[in-house]
N, C-alpha and C positions, 0 to 999 in steps of 0.2 A: 503493499499499497504507499508505503515510505518513497517510493523512487515514480510511481503517476503524479504524487505531489508533486515532487520535481520537478518533472514533466512539463504538472501544469502553470508548476511558479518559472520557468523559461518560457513556457509558451506568451503568458503574461506582461512579463519585462522586452515577450519578442514585439508580442502585438499590435507594443503601448507602443514601441520605440519608432514602430515599424511604418508609424501614420504621420504622422509630428514630426519627424523627419522626412518625409517628404515632402508634407506641409511647410516647412524650414527654409529648403530650397526652393520652395520657387517661389516662396510670400519676398525671400532675398534680392532673389537675380531677377524677381520685378521690381522690390525698392531701386536697384537700381540701374535698373531698365527706365524707370520713372525720374529717379533727378540726375541720371543720362541728358534727357529727355525736358528738363526743366528741374532746373541748378537752382532757379532759385526762391526753390519750394524743398530745397533738403529736407531741413530744420522737422518741417511736420512730418515727411514723409518718413525719415529716419523714426521718431519719435514714435507711429503709430507702428512703423515696425519694431522697435524696439515693444512696444507692449504688448501686440501681439504674435510677437515670439514667445514673450512672459507664458500665456494662458495657453499653446502649444508646446511648450516645457514645463505646462507646469500639468496635460497629461500623461508625457513619462512618467512626473511625479506617484502618478497613483496607481500606473502598471505594479510600479517595486513595489509601492506601497499593497496590493491585493498578494506582489510573488513575497511578503517579509512573512506576510497574512499565510500564505497560503506555507511556508518553510516553518513558522513555529506549532504546525498543526502535525509535523514530523516524531 
């Protein structure tokens, strides 16, 4: 049973980090593209980017929390 819980914990971290990882890459790329097109709006774009990256990172941390909870049941 402990092996199944370990696999579930690994899957929780993997699945929880794949989506935000892709999203962060796309968001950063689009932000750089936007700054290149409108350099005068760089401050506002950067602020929105940092805020959205923080929210995406929170999703990954939730997956890590679930993994720790599952690991505690072993």
